[in-house]
KEZAKOL-803147 format. One record per residue (C-alpha): x, y, z; residue in one letter. Coordinates in steps of 0.1 Angstrom, whole numbers, padded with zeros to 4 digits, always signed. Example, Ala and Ser with C-alpha at 12.3 -4.5 7.8 and 13.67 -1.06 7.14 Angstrom:
+0123-0045+0078A +0137-0011+0071S 
END
This chain:
+0549+2042+0043M +0539+2058+0077P +0570+2048+0104T +0553+2033+0135P +0536+2052+0159P +0549+2063+0198V +0534+2043+0223A +0545+2069+0251D +0520+2063+0280W +0532+2026+0284V +0543+2020+0316R +0567+1986+0327I +0550+1986+0358P +0513+1981+0342D +0529+1960+0322L +0541+1937+0347H +0507+1938+0369R +0481+1928+0337D +0501+1934+0299P +0465+1923+0283F +0449+1958+0283P +0476+1975+0274I +0486+1947+0245Y +0446+1949+0231E +0451+1988+0227R +0484+1984+0211L +0464+1954+0185R +0436+1981+0176D +0462+2008+0166E +0478+1988+0146G +0501+1962+0161G +0537+1977+0159V +0545+2006+0178H +0574+2023+0193W +0578+2022+0229V +0601+2044+0248P +0594+2030+0282A +0610+1995+0268V +0631+2013+0240G +0622+1987+0216R +0590+1981+0190Y +0566+1960+0203L +0554+1937+0177I +0517+1928+0193T +0495+1913+0164S +0492+1878+0155Y +0503+1883+0119E +0532+1904+0121A +0548+1882+0149V +0542+1854+0129H +0560+1869+0100A +0588+1880+0118T +0593+1844+0130E +0596+1831+0099L +0621+1855+0081D +0654+1853+0096Q +0670+1870+0072E +0653+1901+0077T +0645+1896+0116F +0679+1883+0132S +0678+1867+0165A +0712+1879+0166N +0706+1913+0184E +0735+1939+0193E +0737+1943+0228G +0714+1917+0236S +0700+1916+0273L +0700+1875+0272Q +0734+1877+0257I +0747+1900+0289R +0731+1877+0309A +0737+1841+0299M +0765+1843+0271G +0758+1841+0232H +0738+1812+0229S +0716+1794+0200M +0688+1815+0206L +0707+1843+0196R +0723+1834+0167R +0710+1826+0131D +0716+1796+0106D +0741+1782+0096P +0756+1785+0130E +0722+1784+0149H +0715+1752+0130R +0750+1739+0136L +0740+1740+0179E +0707+1732+0179R +0715+1698+0164Q +0739+1694+0192A +0709+1695+0218W +0688+1674+0199Q +0695+1641+0203P +0687+1645+0242T +0652+1660+0235L +0639+1638+0205R +0598+1626+0214P +0614+1591+0214G +0641+1596+0237V +0617+1615+0257V +0590+1587+0258R +0620+1562+0263R +0640+1573+0289V +0626+1606+0305W +0589+1599+0309R +0597+1572+0339G +0618+1601+0350V +0589+1626+0352F +0565+1594+0368E +0590+1595+0393R +0598+1628+0402N +0560+1641+0402A +0548+1609+0426A +0579+1622+0451R +0573+1658+0452Y +0534+1652+0454L +0542+1628+0480D +0558+1659+0498E +0531+1683+0490L +0505+1661+0506V +0530+1666+0539A +0529+1700+0541K +0491+1697+0547G +0462+1712+0534P +0461+1752+0534G +0497+1753+0540E +0508+1737+0507A +0520+1760+0479D +0516+1743+0443L +0539+1764+0425I +0567+1762+0452W +0559+1732+0469D +0554+1709+0437F +0555+1726+0406A +0590+1743+0409A +0608+1713+0422P +0590+1689+0402F +0607+1711+0368A +0638+1716+0388A +0649+1681+0393E +0632+1670+0360N +0660+1694+0340L +0686+1685+0364R +0684+1649+0353E +0682+1659+0322M +0709+1681+0322L +0737+1658+0337G +0741+1677+0371F +0747+1658+0395H +0767+1677+0415N +0738+1698+0425V +0710+1700+0442H +0673+1709+0427Q +0672+1740+0447T +0703+1754+0429D +0688+1756+0395L +0657+1769+0410Q +0679+1800+0421R +0699+1800+0388W +0671+1798+0365S +0649+1825+0383Q +0681+1851+0386T +0694+1844+0347L +0654+1849+0338I +0653+1879+0358D +0684+1894+0344A +0669+1890+0307T +0639+1905+0314G +0657+1936+0329N +0649+1964+0310Y +0647+1986+0336A +0686+1981+0343D +0684+1971+0380D +0721+1964+0391P +0710+1943+0419E +0692+1921+0394V +0723+1925+0374W +0747+1912+0404A +0726+1882+0410K +0730+1871+0377G +0762+1872+0376R +0766+1848+0409R +0744+1826+0392S +0762+1825+0359F +0796+1821+0377D +0783+1790+0398E +0767+1773+0366V +0805+1775+0345D +0819+1759+0377A +0793+1733+0382A +0801+1723+0344L +0833+1723+0346D +0833+1696+0373E +0804+1672+0358M +0821+1676+0322L +0853+1656+0332A +0827+1631+0354W +0806+1624+0324H +0837+1620+0299A +0843+1586+0323Q +0804+1581+0333H +0786+1586+0304P +0743+1583+0307D +0713+1597+0288H +0721+1630+0300S +0724+1665+0276L +0759+1669+0288I +0773+1634+0283S +0754+1638+0247Q +0778+1670+0241L +0808+1651+0251L +0800+1621+0222R +0792+1641+0193I +0820+1629+0166P +0817+1650+0136D +0810+1686+0159Y +0832+1701+0186R +0813+1729+0199M +0835+1758+0218P +0836+1753+0254I +0819+1790+0258E +0789+1779+0232R +0781+1752+0257I +0784+1773+0288R +0761+1799+0272A +0734+1770+0256N +0735+1753+0291V +0728+1785+0308K +0696+1793+0285M +0687+1755+0287T +0683+1765+0325I +0668+1792+0321G +0638+1782+0296G +0637+1746+0309G +0626+1752+0341L +0605+1782+0340N +0582+1771+0312E +0569+1737+0328P +0568+1755+0362R +0543+1779+0349D +0526+1758+0323A +0518+1736+0352L +0509+1764+0375G +0487+1781+0350V +0471+1754+0340A +0455+1744+0378A +0447+1779+0383W +0424+1778+0354A +0407+1747+0362L +0403+1763+0395F +0389+1796+0382E +0368+1778+0356H +0349+1747+0371P +0330+1741+0339E +0362+1731+0319Q +0372+1714+0351R +0341+1688+0352R +0347+1685+0311I +0381+1673+0317V +0381+1653+0350E +0354+1634+0327A +0377+1628+0300D +0411+1622+0307A +0424+1622+0271T +0418+1662+0271L +0448+1669+0295W +0471+1675+0265P +0439+1699+0251T +0443+1717+0287V +0483+1726+0280F +0481+1736+0250E +0447+1758+0257E +0469+1768+0289T +0497+1782+0274I +0479+1802+0249R +0457+1816+0271W +0488+1830+0290I +0522+1821+0275S +0550+1816+0299P +0577+1831+0277I +0557+1868+0272G +0582+1886+0249L +0618+1876+0235Y +0640+1900+0213S +0646+1905+0172R +0664+1929+0151Q +0660+1944+0115T +0690+1934+0089T +0672+1961+0062R +0644+1985+0065E +0614+1968+0059V +0574+1969+0055E +0554+1952+0088L +0518+1954+0096A +0518+1987+0072G +0546+2003+0086V +0582+2008+0081T +0607+1997+0100L +0644+2010+0100P +0675+1989+0095Q +0689+1978+0130G +0656+1983+0148A +0654+1965+0180R +0620+1948+0185L +0600+1928+0210G +0583+1899+0198I +0553+1899+0225C +0541+1868+0223I +0515+1869+0253L +0496+1893+0229S +0495+1877+0195A +0480+1844+0212N +0450+1866+0224R +0442+1881+0188D +0407+1888+0181E +0414+1884+0147R +0424+1845+0150V +0405+1835+0182W +0368+1842+0193D +0370+1852+0229R +0406+1850+0230P +0404+1861+0269E +0384+1829+0279A +0398+1795+0291F +0382+1770+0268D +0394+1735+0262V +0366+1731+0235R +0376+1761+0214R +0386+1757+0175E +0420+1744+0173V +0443+1772+0159K +0485+1767+0158P +0494+1794+0190H +0531+1806+0192L +0540+1800+0227A +0567+1774+0214F +0577+1801+0185S +0577+1791+0152K +0606+1785+0124G +0639+1776+0127V +0638+1788+0165H +0612+1766+0175V +0610+1752+0211C +0636+1724+0213L +0616+1713+0252G +0579+1714+0239N +0582+1672+0237W +0598+1668+0269A +0576+1701+0286A +0545+1681+0265R +0552+1651+0286S +0561+1664+0317A +0531+1683+0321V +0503+1672+0302A +0511+1633+0305D +0523+1629+0338V +0521+1659+0363A +0485+1674+0353L +0464+1638+0354P +0485+1627+0385M +0478+1660+0405L +0442+1656+0398F +0436+1620+0404E +0454+1615+0438R +0438+1650+0456L +0405+1650+0459R +0385+1681+0460G +0419+1702+0450L +0411+1739+0452D +0421+1770+0459L +0424+1787+0493V +0400+1816+0499A +0417+1833+0524E +0453+1835+0508R +0441+1844+0470P +0464+1835+0441A +0492+1859+0426E +0501+1860+0388I +0527+1889+0373G +0552+1894+0347G +0549+1901+0308W +0583+1890+0295V +0582+1858+0315F +0544+1854+0330R +0536+1831+0358G +0519+1822+0391M +0541+1842+0422L +0518+1822+0448T +0493+1794+0442L +0479+1780+0478P +0460+1751+0478V +0439+1727+0499A +0422+1694+0493W +0397+1669+0510D +0417+1641+0506A +0449+1621+0490A +0448+1587+0474T +0487+1566+0477L +0508+1568+0445A +0498+1543+0421S +0522+1533+0388A +0498+1539+0360P +0489+1573+0349V +0452+1577+0341A +0461+1589+0305V +0480+1555+0299D +0453+1533+0317A +0438+1524+0281T +0468+1515+0263R +0485+1496+0292Q +0455+1474+0293A +0456+1466+0251A +0495+1464+0256S +0487+1435+0281A +0465+1416+0256D +0477+1391+0233L +0486+1413+0200A +0459+1417+0175P +0462+1421+0136S +0447+1448+0118V +0444+1458+0082A +0444+1494+0071V +0428+1499+0040V +0440+1531+0022G +0475+1550+0030S +0465+1584+0027G +0469+1607+0060P +0434+1590+0075A +0452+1555+0069G +0482+1564+0082C +0470+1584+0114F +0451+1555+0120S +0478+1533+0117A +0501+1553+0141Q +0473+1561+0165A +0467+1523+0168L +0502+1515+0165R +0509+1536+0202R +0479+1520+0213A +0485+1484+0209M +0522+1487+0206P +0523+1445+0199A +0497+1445+0173A +0505+1435+0136R +0494+1460+0111I +0492+1458+0074D +0486+1494+0052V +0470+1483+0020L +0467+1507-0011D +0460+1501-0048R +0488+1521-0059L +0521+1506-0061P +0537+1540-0035V +0520+1552+0000P +0509+1583+0009Y +0470+1587-0014G +0463+1627-0008L +0494+1635+0007V +0514+1628-0024R +0489+1631-0052H +0458+1655-0039G +0475+1682-0016V +0485+1711-0039A +0522+1709-0057A +0533+1737-0048D +0529+1735-0009H +0556+1715+0003Q +0551+1725+0039G +0517+1706+0041T +0534+1674+0019K +0559+1675+0049A +0539+1649+0071V +0551+1622+0047S +0585+1620+0069R +0564+1615+0094Q +0545+1589+0078F +0582+1572+0068D +0590+1569+0104R +0556+1546+0107L +0569+1521+0089F +0596+1518+0102L +0585+1500+0133H +0584+1458+0132E +0549+1455+0133G +0539+1479+0106V +0542+1469+0070R +0531+1487+0035F +0516+1465+0012V +0512+1483-0024G +0492+1470-0055G +0461+1458-0036V +0430+1467-0048H +0404+1460-0022V +0368+1454-0037D +0337+1436-0016A +0351+1404-0018A +0387+1408-0006L +0367+1424+0021L +0352+1397+0034A +0388+1375+0030R +0403+1405+0050L +0380+1403+0077R +0385+1366+0080E +0419+1367+0086T +0426+1403+0106Y +0410+1410+0140D +0401+1447+0127A +0398+1465+0090V +0401+1499+0087V +0390+1515+0059L +0404+1547+0048A +0399+1550+0013T +0388+1583+0011G +0364+1603-0018L +0383+1603-0048P +0357+1614-0072V +0350+1649-0080D +0314+1658-0071A +0292+1667-0097A +0278+1704-0108L +0241+1700-0108A +0235+1720-0135I +0227+1718-0174P +0258+1715-0192G +0279+1702-0163A +0288+1668-0186D +0303+1692-0218L +0337+1684-0224P +0358+1710-0207G +0341+1706-0175V +0370+1692-0150V +0368+1687-0113G +0395+1702-0090A +0411+1670-0083G +0414+1659-0115V +0434+1691-0121V +0456+1684-0089T +0460+1650-0100R +0476+1658-0130V +0498+1685-0119L +0510+1663-0089N +0518+1633-0113G +0491+1609-0105H +0492+1573-0128P +0455+1572-0135D +0454+1607-0153E +0469+1604-0180E +0448+1628-0203A +0461+1666-0197V +0428+1688-0198P +0439+1720-0216R +0422+1750-0200L +0424+1776-0227G +0427+1812-0223R +0395+1817-0201R +0386+1797-0169V +0357+1798-0143V +0365+1780-0110V +0332+1773-0094V +0340+1769-0053G +0352+1798-0029H +0369+1768-0007G +0406+1760-0002N +0406+1736-0032V +0391+1763-0052A +0418+1786-0043V +0447+1762-0046D +0435+1757-0083V +0437+1793-0089A +0471+1798-0080R +0484+1768-0095L +0468+1778-0127V +0479+1815-0125V +0513+1816-0109R +0544+1819-0126D +0562+1794-0141A +0596+1806-0127A +0578+1806-0091D +0578+1768-0088L +0611+1761-0080D +0611+1735-0054G +0577+1722-0059T +0563+1689-0075D +0555+1705-0106V +0562+1694-0138D +0571+1721-0162D +0557+1703-0193A +0523+1692-0177V +0516+1728-0163R +0524+1742-0190D +0503+1717-0215A +0472+1727-0189L +0470+1763-0178A +0501+1777-0200G +0474+1797-0219E +0455+1812-0191V +0447+1847-0195R +0415+1850-0178Q +0401+1834-0144L +0366+1838-0128H +0363+1826-0091L +0323+1822-0085V +0309+1813-0051G +0277+1815-0033R +0288+1832-0004S +0296+1865+0006S +0330+1874+0016P +0326+1868+0056S +0308+1834+0051A +0331+1820+0023A +0348+1786+0026R +0389+1801+0020F +0416+1803+0047D +0425+1841+0045P +0460+1834+0043V +0457+1812+0009M +0440+1841-0001V +0468+1865+0008R +0491+1846-0008E +0474+1842-0042L +0475+1881-0039A +0509+1881-0033A +0519+1870-0069L +0537+1891-0091A +0514+1897-0126G +0483+1890-0111V +0458+1915-0113A +0426+1912-0090H +0391+1925-0096V +0362+1917-0070V +0322+1918-0079H +0293+1920-0056D +0316+1921-0022A +0301+1946+0005D +0338+1955+0018L +0323+1977+0046D +0303+1949+0062A +0325+1950+0093A +0352+1972+0102A +0389+1965+0094P +0404+1940+0117G +0376+1923+0129K +0368+1898+0100D +0400+1883+0086A +0382+1866+0054R +0366+1900+0047L +0399+1918+0051D +0421+1894+0028A +0391+1905+0003V +0396+1944+0010R +0431+1935+0004A +0422+1924-0032L +0409+1949-0038A +0429+1976-0027A +0465+1962-0047R +0479+1992-0065S +0484+1989-0097A +0521+1996-0089D +0523+1959-0068A +0511+1940-0095V +0536+1951-0124G +0532+1938-0158D +0499+1920-0159V +0497+1886-0170R +0464+1870-0157V +0436+1890-0142R +0413+1872-0114V +0377+1879-0111H +0363+1873-0077W +0329+1868-0076W +0305+1867-0043F +0269+1859-0037S +0271+1843-0076A +0250+1810-0081T +0259+1792-0114P +0227+1783-0135V +0243+1768-0165A +0271+1761-0186I +0267+1769-0221E +0282+1754-0250G +0273+1723-0277E +0302+1704-0280D +0328+1723-0255A +0323+1749-0231V +0314+1789-0244T +0306+1801-0211G +0289+1799-0180V +0257+1817-0171R +0256+1830-0131V +0230+1846-0112A +0242+1878-0095T +0224+1902-0073P +0226+1925-0104A +0206+1900-0125G +0221+1872-0145E +0252+1875-0168R +0273+1854-0191V +0311+1842-0180L +0331+1839-0213D +0353+1806-0206A +0372+1780-0227D +0367+1754-0196A +0351+1753-0158V +0370+1737-0129V +0349+1723-0104T +0360+1725-0068A +0325+1723-0049I +0337+1687-0029G +0346+1653-0033F +0322+1620-0035A +0326+1582-0038A +0332+1559-0063G +0306+1532-0079A +0331+1511-0062D +0328+1526-0025R +0328+1497+0003L +0303+1517+0028V +0283+1550+0025E +0308+1579+0036P +0294+1595+0066G +0266+1569+0076A +0288+1557+0104H +0301+1590+0123P +0313+1572+0147D +0340+1550+0131G +0321+1519+0139R +0305+1500+0111V +0300+1467+0130E +0327+1446+0154P +0355+1443+0135G +0349+1468+0108L +0354+1509+0109Y +0362+1537+0090V +0384+1569+0095A +0390+1599+0074G +0365+1613+0050W +0342+1579+0050L +0338+1589+0082R +0326+1627+0085R +0323+1631+0046G +0344+1652+0028P +0347+1679+0054R +0384+1687+0070G +0419+1690+0066T +0452+1663+0074I +0455+1678+0108P +0420+1665+0115D +0423+1631+0105Q +0452+1631+0127R +0428+1646+0152A +0402+1620+0145D +0423+1586+0148A +0439+1602+0179K +0421+1626+0200G +0389+1610+0216A +0383+1578+0231R +0344+1569+0233G +0329+1542+0252S +0340+1510+0257R +0316+1485+0232A +0331+1455+0239R +0328+1428+0208R +0317+1392+0212P +0339+1365+0219R +0332+1349+0186G +0350+1358+0158R +0344+1354+0115R +0360+1320+0105G +0363+1309+0141A +0341+1278+0135D +0369+1267+0109R +0389+1241+0115P +0424+1249+0128R +0444+1239+0105W +0422+1259+0079A +0424+1289+0094R +0463+1288+0100V +0469+1278+0062R +0447+1305+0055R +0464+1330+0073C +0499+1310+0062R +0485+1320+0025R +0481+1355+0032L +0508+1362+0049R +0532+1350+0019R +0511+1371-0005L +0520+1402+0018A +0553+1392+0020A +0557+1389-0020H +0537+1421-0024R +0557+1437+0002R +0591+1424-0015G +0580+1433-0052R +0557+1467-0050D +0572+1479-0012G +0603+1481-0027R +0591+1491-0059R +0574+1522-0044G +0606+1528-0027A +0622+1534-0062R +0594+1554-0070A +0601+1576-0041T +0637+1579-0048S +0639+1583-0084R +0610+1612-0084E +0634+1629-0059A +0660+1621-0087A +0643+1635-0115L +0630+1666-0094G +0666+1678-0089R +0674+1675-0127G +0649+1706-0130D +0648+1722-0097A +0617+1708-0087R +0610+1685-0052S +0595+1657-0069R +0585+1644-0101R +0555+1619-0105G +0570+1590-0121C +0547+1557-0108V +0532+1541-0136D +0514+1506-0132R +0510+1496-0168A +0551+1501-0171A +0556+1480-0144G +0552+1507-0112G +0583+1527-0123V +0583+1551-0151G +0585+1587-0158E +0554+1602-0174R +0560+1631-0199R +0535+1646-0219V +0531+1640-0257G +0559+1613-0251R +0541+1585-0236G +0557+1570-0212R +0595+1560-0207A +0610+1527-0189S +0627+1535-0157A +0659+1517-0173R +0660+1549-0196D +0668+1565-0166H +0706+1565-0160P +0699+1560-0123V +0684+1527-0139R +0656+1521-0108L +0637+1500-0131G +0622+1468-0117V +0637+1438-0136R +0628+1398-0134R +0643+1372-0116G +0660+1368-0082R +0691+1385-0074A +0718+1367-0061R +0740+1382-0032R +0774+1389-0034R +0798+1365-0023R +0810+1378+0014A +0839+1355+0017R +0875+1379+0012P +0897+1373-0018A +0930+1355-0011P +0961+1378-0004R +0976+1388-0033G +0945+1389-0060S +0935+1417-0076R +0904+1421-0061R +0923+1418-0027R +0949+1452-0044R +0916+1469-0047G +0916+1461-0088R +0889+1442-0103R +0898+1412-0119P +0884+1405-0158R +0855+1383-0160R +0838+1370-0187R +0811+1391-0206R +0775+1379-0203S +0759+1381-0241A +0726+1385-0230R +0728+1409-0205A +0757+1426-0221G +0780+1427-0186R +0802+1405-0165S +0775+1383-0141P +0796+1399-0111S +0789+1433-0125A +0748+1427-0127S +0745+1420-0092R +0767+1449-0085G +0742+1472-0104V +0715+1450-0085R +0730+1456-0052D +0733+1494-0055V +0699+1496-0068R +0684+1476-0041R +0703+1499-0019R +0690+1530-0035R +0653+1518-0034G +0655+1528+0005A +0643+1559+0002H +0645+1587+0028D +0626+1573+0060G +0620+1541+0049A +0582+1548+0034A +0578+1510+0026V +0596+1480+0043R +0614+1457+0019A +0604+1419+0025G +0639+1404+0024A +0657+1406+0058R +0692+1423+0041G +0661+1450+0027G +0649+1458+0062R +0683+1463+0072C +0689+1488+0044V +0659+1504+0049A +0666+1511+0087R +0704+1522+0077R +0687+1544+0051A +0664+1562+0077A +0693+1565+0100L +0715+1583+0076R +0686+1604+0052R +0698+1640+0048A +0661+1653+0037G +0629+1646+0023H +0630+1635-0011G +0665+1628-0016R +0686+1596-0021P +0693+1589+0011V +0724+1565+0004V +0753+1577-0016R +0775+1558-0037E +0810+1563-0021D +0793+1551+0011V +0782+1524-0005L +0815+1515-0020A +0834+1516+0015R +0811+1493+0028L +0812+1467+0000R +0847+1470+0001D +0853+1467+0039R +0835+1433+0030R +0858+1422+0006R +0888+1430+0024G +0900+1457-0001A +0922+1483-0004R +0906+1520-0011R +0928+1540-0033P +0945+1565-0012R +0922+1597-0004R +0937+1629+0011D +0938+1631+0050A +0903+1649+0058H +0883+1626+0033R +0894+1592+0054R +0891+1612+0086V +0851+1620+0074R +0848+1583+0055A +0855+1568+0094A +0836+1590+0115R +0806+1584+0093R +0813+1548+0097L +0813+1549+0135R +0781+1571+0134T +0765+1543+0112A +0772+1519+0135R +0764+1535+0167R +0733+1542+0152R +0721+1511+0142R +0733+1498+0175R +0710+1520+0192R +0683+1511+0170A +0683+1478+0175R +0683+1484+0212V +0657+1502+0207G +0632+1478+0186G +0640+1453+0209R +0628+1476+0238R +0597+1483+0215A +0591+1450+0212R +0590+1441+0247G +0560+1458+0253G +0573+1494+0255G +0552+1520+0238G +0547+1553+0230G +0535+1578+0252S +0510+1588+0234G +0516+1628+0249G +0525+1640+0215A +0507+1671+0205C +0485+1673+0177S +0493+1707+0172R +0525+1699+0152S +0512+1691+0121L +0482+1721+0121R +0490+1749+0100C +0472+1783+0094E +0454+1765+0068R +0438+1743+0089S +0393+1748+0088E +0378+1765+0121P +0368+1728+0138R +0355+1718+0173R +0371+1693+0195M +0359+1656+0187P +0330+1643+0206N +0347+1619+0231P +0321+1593+0217S +0326+1601+0183A +0358+1580+0179C +0365+1542+0172A +0399+1543+0180T +0391+1533+0210H +0364+1511+0203Q +0386+1495+0180L +0416+1490+0208V +0394+1475+0230E +0376+1448+0206E +0411+1435+0183A +0426+1426+0217P +0394+1403+0225S +0388+1394+0193A +0426+1375+0191A +0421+1363+0225R +0391+1344+0213S +0408+1334+0182R +0436+1319+0202H +0411+1302+0225E +0394+1286+0196T +0424+1272+0186A 
END
């Protein structure tokens, strides 16, 4: 491999003035260069930067001789796991999204109003938006969040600027180091004083949180280093993002008109701003071994400069990346980094800037614009932002309590609480319920599904080896922890039941998706051996409806060139040894694709027009033992680097035999090829395709169609017939039912939360309003009892299923193994060739039993008894069950607690079940693993009985006591947070929808503001509830 080229023409003053032309040239020349002026390798392409952020074992943050370590101390930003993870966990509680909403959002609003008043007092033409508003606003927010009550916000501004200057002092200016050292010592002195104060006066601040950590004591030197790191990054990022966002809107008046016409686009303005000009432009890494990156070889110990400013303007990822466009295709930027070092304060920055400062600034100052006589200045390359931004305005309005972005939410919360039923618990259903809960915190939301377990497409439709995509279920877990959101499983909604739901609920949202594979309209498409890609995916994910496992044979033709087709190809040809940590069942996959030796991918488009994601093609190309042959593709249609899809196909064709190794499977890529007919009489023997060179027959034992999805025969509405999401007042559609089979999981969230259309109020009448009051109350009570029964039976069953899937998966290095079987009572392992096994066959014993589990006695045993001394007394044996009644109750107690899986995906119906679910969510250690340990449960039970545990060694007793204290504290906080939420609080709605978007996201435009039914539902449901109340 060649060594990186030398870019000796780069100068630091040029980088400071305008780095983008330099970065564009570096990207065109490969993306990895040695730059003598900087003394390190600059990584400038998006792909190379992304690769360094996801591989901390090779690209270490713990750089020798780091300027940041010299300027601020050895903080978590310059550590790798596990040390980095421990320090990050200590910082997280203060900066979590929920804490930002509940605690810091009000602080941001108060400070924004205060400093905006001071800006107005300076007068138009004299005020500078950066130093008179953005900087003091960001500094005061940070001062209160840190808990520095002994300093002024101007001190934090000075500390932050001097520490940041020292961190970027690649020119080794001694005056910069001297100023940084003075700030270093001043921060230490102020921190020592506040540590003693917060020990006596705890609050919500970060310093108080550090003093309350029970299980981990951070050394004082690490606390000091991390506080300085927080001061440096926590002030300049929101300050520069706010200033650059305002400047961008001043310079692009057409974008400003779009945003002022739709206040919900302020979060989009924030995201586009930090992509366009990232506040943090560069950070350092160091290689731990010799490594290949972007086609060149980097030596061990190489010092790297990761250029975020350049990566976020890569032409291979964004069209016209130099333009500021709030309507551009949504793709993941790198401004907040990726991997384990993703920015901890990103939620606070989004809330302060996008939810509070920007809406308030442009709403209060009418005619806000630049001052022509005093041009704005911008500079920097390690950290880039506005240096000066003089502004003037025509008129200023008085401060008002509500912010524009929250007007709809607050108006909805003031009305009577409506009831909403969401049919379907897949991504569209869960995201819709999440958006409704945030818009109407007091609403009662029931999520119904025909399966006893939730999450639909996430559980059974996503490729079983893509655990990162399935991680969105953890967010859905938190959704069902809220008091007003319930999951009801095992309910099949047909037309008759839909009518009953509409009589009972104020609004019904249909989000059932499109479960059927689209048929291939050619002769022979109905032959045995033709299966849909959805069937293959559901089989590998353990869907209960897919009982028969198709056998694909040795030769397979996959029709389609989309992401689903590439998923199927990867799952079929991947080596079984590479499937550890996935949801794939070895026996099922071996029966399905164990014989495959040749696979054809047939698509009608050229490589440039294909629908696959280039990242997924590169993932398929990297599999060992798989050779690729490309047919009928013009690989010279575009220059290298100009077409990402063509580059990925070009890499397939150029892959050497040494990189492949021993060939197990050969994959043929057919472009510009159209299937004409499937040949065979009783089974598939081949596929006749029309290629540019003429028709030819591809030998095949099976055909997998991956050309899209369609609705089943029992569909409730016509898919795609209601693009605005509103069927009629009180009935709505979401997801694929609204848009058709287009879009990915992140698109469902954007549809549910992003745009809000014009207000369309529902008439004050309501279905069933003419019924007598007692009749409607009786119907509501019956449905509520039915829901409680379903929730108690199917909800706990779904939780047990999830917990048991994780237990089964750990046995064979899998994340989860499908075990849902409705025919076996809801829980049962599906095994190929062996039928079904009851849940009681598993030693965890999570099966469903009949009868009611009686609670154990809460009274302590009398003194001197065996139970008081910690020994179990003898009890009579039950002839039927083979165990004593108390022992049976104990087994059921443990089983009931195990049923509360991580995140409490389904809420148990009984009061004890809810407590267990909440406790399980607070204690969960990771997705898909049992979250309540048996030894902890045993201690809790013994403490209630008053029994003494046998003596343990000292460190185990200390750890157990700490866990119990932590659990009690978290339960108290959860109860306090629940009471606040029930009292009318709600989410800020400022969470960024890009947190779930990944590189696999399909390119998409921002949704049309008039095309979303969430706002209409928010407007109509409260009026329907009020109408019902008045009629009653």
